[in-house]
C-alpha positions in Angstrom: -134.8 -151.9 -122.7 -136.1 -148.8 -121.1 -137.5 -149.1 -117.5 -138.9 -146.7 -115.0 -136.3 -145.4 -112.6 -138.1 -146.4 -109.6 -138.0 -150.2 -110.6 -134.1 -150.3 -110.5 -132.6 -152.4 -107.7 -129.2 -153.3 -106.5 -127.2 -155.3 -109.0 -129.0 -154.1 -112.0 -126.9 -152.7 -114.9 -127.9 -149.6 -116.8 -126.6 -147.9 -119.8 -126.3 -144.1 -119.5 -124.7 -142.0 -122.3 -123.2 -145.2 -123.8 -121.6 -146.3 -120.6 -122.5 -149.3 -118.4 -123.0 -148.6 -114.7 -123.8 -151.2 -111.9 -126.4 -150.0 -109.3 -124.9 -150.2 -105.7 -128.0 -148.7 -103.9 -131.3 -147.5 -105.1 -133.4 -145.5 -102.8 -136.9 -144.1 -103.5 -137.4 -140.7 -101.6 -141.0 -139.3 -101.1 -140.6 -135.9 -99.7 -143.6 -134.3 -98.0 -143.7 -131.6 -100.8 -142.6 -132.0 -104.4 -142.1 -134.9 -106.7 -140.8 -138.3 -105.4 -137.4 -139.1 -106.7 -135.1 -142.2 -107.0 -131.4 -141.8 -105.8 -129.0 -144.3 -107.4 -125.4 -144.9 -106.4 -123.7 -146.6 -109.2 -120.2 -147.7 -110.3 -119.1 -147.3 -113.8 -117.9 -150.8 -115.2 -115.2 -149.4 -117.4 -113.1 -147.7 -114.8 -114.7 -148.2 -111.4 -115.7 -144.5 -110.8 -118.5 -144.2 -108.4 -121.4 -141.9 -109.4 -124.6 -140.7 -107.7 -127.6 -139.8 -109.9 -131.0 -138.6 -109.0 -134.1 -139.4 -111.3 -137.8 -138.4 -110.9 -139.5 -141.8 -110.3 -141.4 -141.5 -113.8 -138.2 -141.1 -115.6 -137.0 -143.9 -117.8 -133.4 -145.4 -117.8 -132.0 -147.8 -120.3 -131.4 -151.1 -118.6 -128.7 -153.2 -120.1 -129.0 -156.9 -120.7 -126.1 -158.8 -119.2 -125.6 -162.5 -119.5 -123.5 -164.4 -117.0 -121.5 -167.4 -118.4 -119.2 -169.8 -116.5 -115.8 -169.6 -118.0 -112.7 -171.9 -117.8 -109.2 -170.6 -117.7 -107.1 -172.0 -120.4 -103.6 -170.4 -120.3 -101.6 -167.2 -120.1 -99.2 -165.9 -122.7 -97.8 -162.6 -123.9 -101.1 -161.3 -125.1 -102.8 -161.9 -121.9 -105.3 -164.5 -120.4 -107.4 -167.1 -122.5 -110.7 -168.7 -121.4 -113.5 -170.8 -123.0 -117.1 -171.5 -122.3 -118.7 -174.9 -122.1 -121.8 -174.9 -124.4 -121.5 -173.6 -127.0 -117.6 -173.7 -127.0 -116.5 -170.1 -127.4 -112.9 -169.0 -126.8 -112.2 -165.6 -125.1 -109.1 -163.8 -124.5 -108.4 -161.0 -121.9 -105.4 -158.7 -122.7 -103.4 -157.2 -119.8 -104.5 -153.6 -118.9 -102.5 -150.8 -117.2 -102.2 -151.2 -113.3 -104.0 -148.0 -113.0 -107.3 -149.4 -114.2 -106.9 -153.0 -113.2 -110.0 -153.8 -115.4 -109.6 -156.7 -117.9 -110.7 -156.0 -121.4 -112.3 -159.1 -123.1 -112.5 -159.8 -126.8 -113.5 -162.8 -128.7 -110.7 -165.0 -130.0 -111.1 -166.3 -133.3 -109.6 -169.6 -134.2 
């Protein structure tokens, strides 16, 4: 869903060029001369790289829909870690990643 850049707040997730970013800080700057801008400090979810972007307050940014679910840890095996949700019951697995990224990669486990 596209939203105006000036409406973004800390914790929002945005989709920029097909990559997901979490907004760390959002600051609206109104200079005495010129157009107002929104300064966003963000962290890319996939690898943790911090980026800083500046948008005109009227520019639109793609806001990602993120759903939080509570998961229960089931077990760990050679493939990685396995979880499940309560309702509806869905099993998820998280394979191990390299120590350089330390970011888990989730995929749906099919029974």
